[in-house]
C-alpha positions, -999 to 999 in steps of 0.1 A, spaced: -85 -287 -708 -105 -319 -706 -127 -332 -733 -158 -325 -712 -149 -289 -706 -143 -284 -743 -177 -299 -752 -192 -277 -725 -178 -247 -742 -192 -259 -774 -226 -262 -757 -223 -227 -745 -221 -215 -781 -258 -223 -783 -263 -192 -763 -261 -174 -796 -296 -186 -803 -314 -168 -775 -292 -137 -781 -303 -136 -818 -339 -142 -807 -336 -113 -782 -323 -90 -809 -352 -100 -831 -378 -94 -804 -363 -60 -796 -363 -51 -833 -399 -61 -836 -408 -41 -805 -389 -11 -819 -409 -13 -852 -442 -16 -833 -433 14 -812 -422 34 -842 -455 27 -860 -475 36 -829 -455 68 -825 -461 78 -862 -498 71 -858 -502 92 -827 -481 120 -843 -504 120 -873 -534 123 -850 -517 152 -832 -511 171 -864 -546 164 -876 -560 177 -843 -538 208 -847 -553 215 -881 -588 207 -868 -586 233 -840 -576 260 -865 -604 249 -888 -631 251 -861 -619 286 -851 -610 277 -816 -597 304 -793 -561 296 -795 -535 312 -772 -513 341 -782 -478 335 -793 -465 356 -764 -462 346 -728 -491 353 -705 -502 356 -669 -520 324 -658 -552 330 -637 -564 301 -616 -600 297 -606 -603 305 -569 -619 275 -553 -619 292 -519 -625 329 -509 -595 352 -508 -594 380 -483 -572 411 -490 -559 416 -455 -521 412 -458 -521 376 -447 -509 353 -474 -523 321 -459 -551 324 -485 -526 320 -513 -510 288 -500 -535 267 -521 -523 285 -552 -486 278 -548 -484 257 -579 -496 286 -600 -469 309 -588 -451 328 -617 -417 343 -617 -413 371 -643 -379 381 -629 -357 365 -602 -369 378 -569 -404 386 -580 -433 361 -575 -468 367 -589 -500 348 -582 -533 355 -599 -567 340 -591 -602 348 -600 -637 340 -589 -671 352 -603 -667 387 -587 -630 396 -584 -596 392 -600 -571 387 -572 -534 395 -574 -505 389 -551 -470 403 -559 -440 394 -537 -408 414 -543 -375 405 -527 -360 439 -517 -342 444 -484 -334 481 -490 -362 503 -477 -366 533 -500 -404 536 -499 -429 564 -498 -466 567 -504 -481 564 -539 -492 600 -539 -458 613 -528 -440 634 -555 -410 612 -551 -429 580 -554 -416 572 -590 -381 574 -576 -388 551 -547 -396 514 -545 -429 509 -564 -449 486 -587 -466 498 -619 -497 480 -631 -507 484 -667 -543 473 -674 -554 469 -710 -590 462 -719 -596 462 -757 -581 494 -769 -582 511 -735 -552 512 -713 -544 527 -680 -515 525 -655 -515 525 -617 -486 532 -593 -485 510 -563 -463 522 -534 -465 525 -496 -442 539 -470 -452 512 -445 -473 481 -441 -510 484 -442 -538 494 -466 -529 515 -496 -546 531 -525 -530 529 -560 -522 561 -578 -538 561 -613 -516 574 -640 -530 590 -671 -566 598 -679 -596 579 -668 -607 551 -691 -641 537 -693 -643 501 -682 -612 502 -662 -611 509 -624 -607 544 -612 -589 533 -581 -574 501 -568 -570 494 -531 -549 468 -515 -526 457 -487 -489 464 -485 -470 441 -462 -433 448 -456 -414 419 -440 -379 435 -439 -362 415 -467 -392 418 -490 -426 434 -495 -459 418 -505 -488 434 -523 -523 421 -523 -551 437 -543 -582 428 -562 -600 442 -593 -637 438 -600 -642 410 -625 -663 434 -646 -633 457 -649 -607 430 -653 -582 436 -681 -576 415 -711 -539 420 -707 -519 428 -676 -485 445 -673 -465 444 -642 -434 466 -636 -413 465 -605 -388 493 -597 -361 491 -571 -348 525 -561 -315 512 -550 -310 491 -582 -328 509 -610 -318 483 -636 -331 454 -616 -365 439 -626 -363 454 -661 -361 490 -648 -398 491 -637 -412 488 -672 -445 470 -672 -443 435 -689 -476 434 -707 -489 398 -711 -524 384 -719 -543 367 -691 -546 329 -695 -567 303 -678 -581 268 -684 -606 276 -711 -639 255 -710 -645 262 -746 -611 249 -757 -615 219 -734 -649 212 -750 -634 214 -785 -605 191 -775 -630 166 -759 -649 165 -791 -619 162 -814 -598 138 -793 -598 102 -804 -610 75 -779 -584 66 -754 -562 96 -760 -558 125 -736 -551 159 -752 -537 190 -736 -533 224 -752 -504 244 -739 -497 281 -742 -464 294 -755 -449 291 -720 -463 257 -711 -496 266 -692 -524 242 -697 -552 262 -712 -573 233 -726 -577 197 -718 -599 169 -732 -602 132 -736 -588 105 -713 -565 76 -715 -579 41 -712 -578 25 -678 -554 -4 -681 -568 -36 -669 -547 -56 -646 -532 -84 -666 -537 -120 -656 -512 -132 -631 -481 -148 -647 -469 -182 -639 -434 -168 -636 -438 -133 -622 -402 -131 -612 -390 -140 -647 -415 -115 -662 -402 -88 -639 -366 -96 -649 -375 -95 -685 -394 -62 -681 -367 -45 -660 -336 -57 -678 -348 -62 -714 -377 -39 -720 -381 -11 -695 -345 3 -697 -353 16 -731 -383 35 -718 -384 67 -698 -385 57 -662 -407 87 -653 -444 81 -649 -469 96 -673 -477 133 -671 -500 140 -642 -535 151 -650 -540 180 -626 -509 200 -633 -511 237 -644 -479 238 -664 -458 212 -682 -421 217 -683 -407 183 -694 -379 184 -719 -399 168 -747 -428 192 -741 -403 221 -742 -390 209 -775 -425 210 -789 -429 246 -776 -397 254 -795 -412 240 -827 -400 204 -828 -424 174 -826 -414 147 -801 -425 112 -790 -416 96 -757 -425 64 -739 -432 65 -702 -441 40 -676 -478 36 -668 -498 34 -635 -499 -4 -635 -469 -27 -638 -462 -36 -674 -482 -7 -689 -466 21 -709 -479 55 -720 -469 70 -753 -466 108 -751 -463 129 -783 -460 167 -783 -463 188 -815 -461 226 -819 -494 244 -823 -489 259 -857 -514 287 -867 -505 301 -901 -468 296 -896 -468 310 -861 -461 288 -831 -488 295 -805 -480 267 -781 -481 229 -782 -505 200 -783 -497 171 -760 -513 137 -766 -510 107 -743 -521 71 -751 -518 42 -727 -509 8 -741 -505 -25 -724 -506 -47 -755 -471 -38 -767 -453 -47 -734 -475 -77 -731 -466 -89 -765 -429 -82 -759 -429 -99 -726 -447 -129 -739 -423 -132 -768 -393 -128 -746 -407 -152 -720 -414 -178 -747 -380 -173 -762 -362 -176 -728 -381 -208 -718 -374 -223 -752 -338 -213 -750 -334 -227 -715 -350 -260 -726 -327 -262 -757 -297 -254 -736 -305 -280 -710 -312 -306 -736 -281 -297 -756 -260 -296 -725 -273 -330 -713 -267 -346 -747 -232 -332 -750 -223 -341 -714 -236 -377 -719 -216 -378 -752 -185 -364 -736 -188 -389 -707 -193 -418 -731 -163 -407 -752 -142 -402 -720 -150 -436 -707 -141 -452 -740 -108 -433 -742 -101 -442 -706 -107 -479 -713 -83 -477 -742 -57 -458 -721 -60 -483 -693 -55 -512 -717 -25 -496 -733 -9 -489 -699 -16 -525 -689 -1 -538 -721 30 -515 -715 33 -529 -680 33 -565 -693 53 -556 -724 23 -564 -745 27 -601 -740 -3 -609 -719 -28 -586 -735 -48 -607 -759 -70 -580 -773 -76 -542 -768 -111 -529 -763 -129 -509 -790 -112 -529 -818 -146 -540 -830 -160 -504 -831 -164 -488 -865 -154 -452 -856 -122 -433 -852 -116 -447 -817 -120 -482 -832 -94 -474 -859 -71 -461 -831 -76 -492 -810 -68 -515 -840 -36 -495 -848 -26 -496 -812 -33 -533 -810 -10 -540 -840 17 -518 -825 15 -536 -792 16 -570 -810 48 -559 -828 63 -547 -795 54 -580 -778 70 -600 -805 102 -580 -804 102 -581 -766 98 -619 -766 127 -621 -790 149 -600 -767 138 -620 -737 149 -652 -753 180 -637 -768 202 -642 -738 191 -679 -734 196 -686 -771 230 -669 -772 242 -687 -741 231 -720 -756 246 -713 -790 279 -700 -777 286 -728 -753 297 -753 -780 320 -730 -800 333 -715 -767 342 -751 -756 360 -757 -789 380 -725 -786 388 -732 -750 400 -768 -758 420 -756 -788 437 -731 -766 445 -758 -740 460 -779 -768 481 -750 -780 495 -746 -745 511 -781 -749 524 -773 -783 558 -757 -790 551 -721 -799 574 -692 -805 579 -669 -775 561 -640 -792 531 -663 -798 527 -669 -760 514 -633 -754 487 -638 -781 478 -671 -765 474 -654 -731 452 -627 -746 430 -653 -763 427 -672 -731 416 -640 -712 391 -632 -739 377 -667 -737 374 -664 -700 354 -631 -703 332 -647 -730 326 -675 -706 316 -651 -679 291 -635 -702 277 -668 -712 273 -678 -676 256 -645 -668 231 -651 -696 227 -686 -685 220 -674 -650 193 -650 -662 177 -679 -682 179 -701 -652 163 -674 -631 134 -671 -655 129 -708 -655 132 -709 -617 106 -682 -614 83 -700 -638 84 -731 -615 88 -713 -582 64 -722 -554 55 -697 -527 55 -702 -490 45 -682 -459 77 -663 -449 89 -634 -427 102 -609 -452 119 -589 -424 139 -619 -414 150 -625 -450 161 -589 -456 178 -587 -422 197 -619 -429 209 -607 -463 219 -573 -448 240 -589 -421 257 -610 -448 264 -579 -469 280 -560 -441 316 -576 -445 313 -572 -482 304 -535 -480 334 -525 -458 349 -500 -457 316 -485 -469 290 -477 -443 260 -500 -443 228 -488 -426 197 -509 -421 162 -498 -414 143 -530 -409 114 -534 -385 118 -557 -356 83 -571 -360 74 -598 -384 65 -588 -420 45 -617 -434 46 -624 -471 36 -653 -493 65 -656 -517 98 -673 -527 125 -662 -502 154 -675 -523 143 -654 -553 138 -624 -531 173 -629 -517 188 -632 -552 170 -600 -562 183 -583 -531 218 -596 -540 215 -579 -574 204 -546 -558 232 -547 -533 258 -556 -559 246 -527 -581 248 -503 -551 282 -516 -541 296 -511 -576 285 -474 -577 295 -465 -541 328 -450 -533 349 -466 -505 340 -438 -481 303 -438 -491 272 -455 -476 246 -480 -485 211 -481 -468 189 -511 -469 153 -505 -457 120 -523 -454 86 -508 -449 51 -522 -450 24 -499 -461 -12 -498 -449 -23 -514 -481 -3 -545 -473 24 -538 -499 60 -543 -486 88 -521 -500 124 -530 -500 148 -501 -507 185 -501 -514 200 -466 -515 235 -454 -520 253 -420 -524 266 -428 -558 262 -408 -590 227 -399 -601 209 -419 -628 206 -404 -662 170 -390 -666 167 -405 -701 173 -440 -689 152 -442 -657 123 -458 -675 146 -485 -691 168 -495 -661 149 -527 -655 148 -538 -691 169 -568 -704 204 -560 -717 203 -524 -706 232 -510 -686 241 -475 -675 275 -483 -660 301 -457 -669 331 -443 -653 316 -445 -618 310 -482 -620 335 -508 -609 357 -517 -639 369 -552 -648 340 -577 -650 318 -574 -681 282 -563 -674 252 -571 -695 225 -553 -676 207 -584 -665 208 -578 -627 180 -552 -625 161 -572 -651 161 -601 -627 150 -578 -599 120 -567 -620 111 -603 -628 111 -612 -591 90 -581 -582 65 -590 -609 64 -626 -597 53 -612 -564 27 -589 -580 49 -559 -574 71 -536 -594 107 -524 -594 117 -488 -597 147 -465 -594 149 -428 -587 173 -400 -577 171 -382 -545 191 -354 -529 218 -378 -514 221 -403 -542 201 -431 -558 173 -452 -544 161 -485 -559 128 -499 -547 112 -533 -550 76 -534 -539 61 -568 -532 25 -579 -526 31 -616 -525 28 -644 -550 -5 -657 -561 -15 -685 -539 -29 -715 -559 -53 -722 -531 -70 -688 -536 -80 -696 -572 
């Protein structure tokens, strides 16, 4: 991983700042919500006690029949189209039984629909009516109570059969319409409002399933409706901006007062998309996605309301009508002397809380983005500056390595007073030591050849004098060995002298315009007899390959490469000499052979002075100092090129790339 990527990862660690800020804002929002919930719950409990204190007509603890005010006339004619407007007030005491109740100033209307596909029906005054399909109405008014049996053998008008004695204030007879539709039957009837009961019991009997619908026993329940008196009390007691609804034990709204504040549309944000993202992703998910409780709804059955009806206070946040607004809903049980009579539901709209949260989050996000951008830019600039400095030091070190540290006067950054400056100074001292040692090695061959010539001449002349002296026979063999050793030492000294001469020749060599293809081609043709019986292949272009250089030195370097290849190639092997000119103007001379591969550990040192890798595969006999490839390297560098060797699938390839000597006229 590069230094820039590492610093980029470090810069990303600053994301912990907005994350911590987001947690802080959420915590603050949670505390604000909790405090607002507690305040509205306290209001709800106080309102509960206030209703008891003022003696409001609170609902009974039992379930009741809800009676809706009839906003339009209802005709008892068997046609239920009049009841479509009251579909929301439909009640289901048992599965398969639907009951609707409505009232106007004169009548109490009732519609009972019973799902019963079996037809066991007789008239209400038939003796077997109690054993057939029928409905029993139980009317209670104060302490008076009377039952009526509703039955009919067919569709049409019917007259209810009163059961028991006549009671004052209760109707003597009830007429209605019986409508049989095959799978069900429907009963419509009405009772004068003056004789309307306080409590109503409905019992449905199915002759073919006597246990169905509770066996026909009337389920006596009080009549409920939206009480103007309760609504007036709630309006007076409700705090400003709070809507209060009083629910019966089964969730019917029997009192309603107060209203929530109309939320004003907030001022348009400069970043509406960002505010929406913050609201949707960071704030709203913690709210109930449902809208607030509708105003004109006869019954509330939401889970939090049901919990209050079961005796547990709840608080819940819902989305408001306008974007960004929220509604807090609290529901508390209606406790009257330890008896749960229903529930109180309070709603309060709030836009300040989400606005504060959104503004805090928006400010936090903008500040975090700005900090991240600044931190990222600073770290990126620092990483770039650091990378550039390290790159300069690396390039200088590679250049010093290429020139063996001799031509590099001073490394960059050595004047800097930081860690990179310390590294540059240490590296400079190391390169200086390497350069000194390399210069010593470079002059070693010349110095040795110079120093060995005189003692070698003394030894050689002494051996010649001994040849003329009378020596024992056994001493002649030692003399011959000494003469052979002297000859090998002389060969070594001449090789070192030749290398020294090549260095001096290259130092004083002058370049000339030449055809490199002609030089290589001429050398290759001269090598062909020497290479036999080995196979010599040439890949030299027929066109002219111009180069400004020293042809004699290039020929000598090529001699070294050919001699090296010849010594490592078996008699049945091959040697390939090639010349290519690249598009960049660089000419490449290659000498390949199918000899043994170069050792991997020595490939970087093959062209150093006094380095030899000759082993069992090399031609034995003549001593070898490893100066041939060193001369090749010097010639290549003189022509602004380089020398290299590598292994391939078939053998070994040595390459000498040349760009040409520096022309004094170009300076």
